[in-house]
Structure formats: C-alpha cells, structure tokens
C-alpha positions as CSV (number, residue, x, y, z in Angstrom):
1,M,-22.5,-10.2,13.9
2,T,-20.0,-7.3,14.0
3,K,-16.4,-7.6,13.1
4,R,-13.6,-6.6,15.4
5,P,-13.3,-2.9,15.7
6,I,-10.5,-1.2,13.8
7,P,-8.1,0.3,16.5
8,L,-7.3,3.9,16.2
9,N,-3.6,3.2,16.8
10,L,-3.4,2.1,13.2
11,F,-3.2,5.8,12.4
12,G,0.3,5.6,13.9
13,M,1.6,3.9,10.8
14,P,1.2,6.9,8.4
15,F,2.5,9.3,11.1
16,G,5.6,7.1,11.5
17,L,6.1,7.0,7.8
18,V,5.9,10.8,7.6
19,G,8.6,11.0,10.4
20,L,10.8,8.7,8.4
21,A,10.2,10.7,5.2
22,D,11.1,13.9,7.1
23,A,14.3,12.4,8.4
24,W,15.2,11.2,4.9
25,L,14.4,14.6,3.3
26,T,16.6,16.3,6.0
27,A,19.4,14.0,5.0
28,A,18.7,14.7,1.3
29,D,19.0,18.4,2.0
30,A,22.4,17.8,3.4
31,G,23.4,15.9,0.3
32,R,23.7,12.5,1.9
33,V,20.9,10.5,0.3
34,P,18.7,10.8,-2.8
35,R,15.7,13.0,-2.4
36,G,13.4,10.7,-4.4
37,V,13.2,8.1,-1.6
38,G,11.9,10.7,0.8
39,D,9.3,11.9,-1.7
40,A,8.2,8.3,-2.3
41,L,7.8,7.8,1.5
42,L,5.6,10.9,1.6
43,V,3.4,9.4,-1.1
44,L,3.3,6.1,0.7
45,S,2.4,7.7,4.0
46,A,-0.5,9.6,2.3
47,A,-1.7,6.4,0.7
48,V,-1.6,4.5,4.0
49,W,-3.4,7.3,5.7
50,V,-6.2,7.2,3.1
51,L,-6.5,3.4,3.4
52,V,-6.7,3.4,7.2
53,T,-9.2,6.3,7.1
54,V,-11.4,4.6,4.6
55,A,-11.3,1.3,6.5
56,Y,-12.1,3.0,9.8
57,L,-15.0,5.0,8.3
58,N,-16.4,1.9,6.5
59,H,-16.3,-0.1,9.7
60,A,-18.0,2.8,11.7
61,L,-20.7,3.2,9.2
62,R,-21.5,-0.5,9.0
63,N,-21.6,-0.7,12.8
64,R,-23.5,2.5,13.7
65,A,-25.4,0.8,16.5
66,R,-22.2,0.0,18.3
67,Y,-21.2,3.6,18.3
68,G,-24.6,4.9,19.5
69,T,-25.7,6.7,16.4
C-alpha cells in the first residue's frame, strides 16, 4: 500500500517565506523594521525547504515502482 504522494506545490511554502523575508529585509534597509525578523524568516524558509525536500525524496525512494524506476 502506498501513501498519498507529496505534491510538488508544497515547495511554494519556502519560496513564499523567502519573498516575505525579502520584503522584510527591504523594509529593514529603509529603517522601518528590525532586521532580525527578516534574518529569522530566511532561516525558517531554509528549514522548511529542507523538510519538504527530505519528505519528498523519502516518499519517492519508498515508492520507486510508482515513479517507474
């Protein structure tokens, strides 16, 4: 029995977080908001990207027959 596939659109989460971090860092460069929040968002987006990538690769390796390899 195979589990439901992990959709590739989950990779949109880290990309959205990077966009938010970029907007925050732009505002920080203008002196409007603290820079640390933008840096934390970048770290969070990297962590989410790693988690999604590991989950997708784990699923793909466990269900190789489904992907024709």
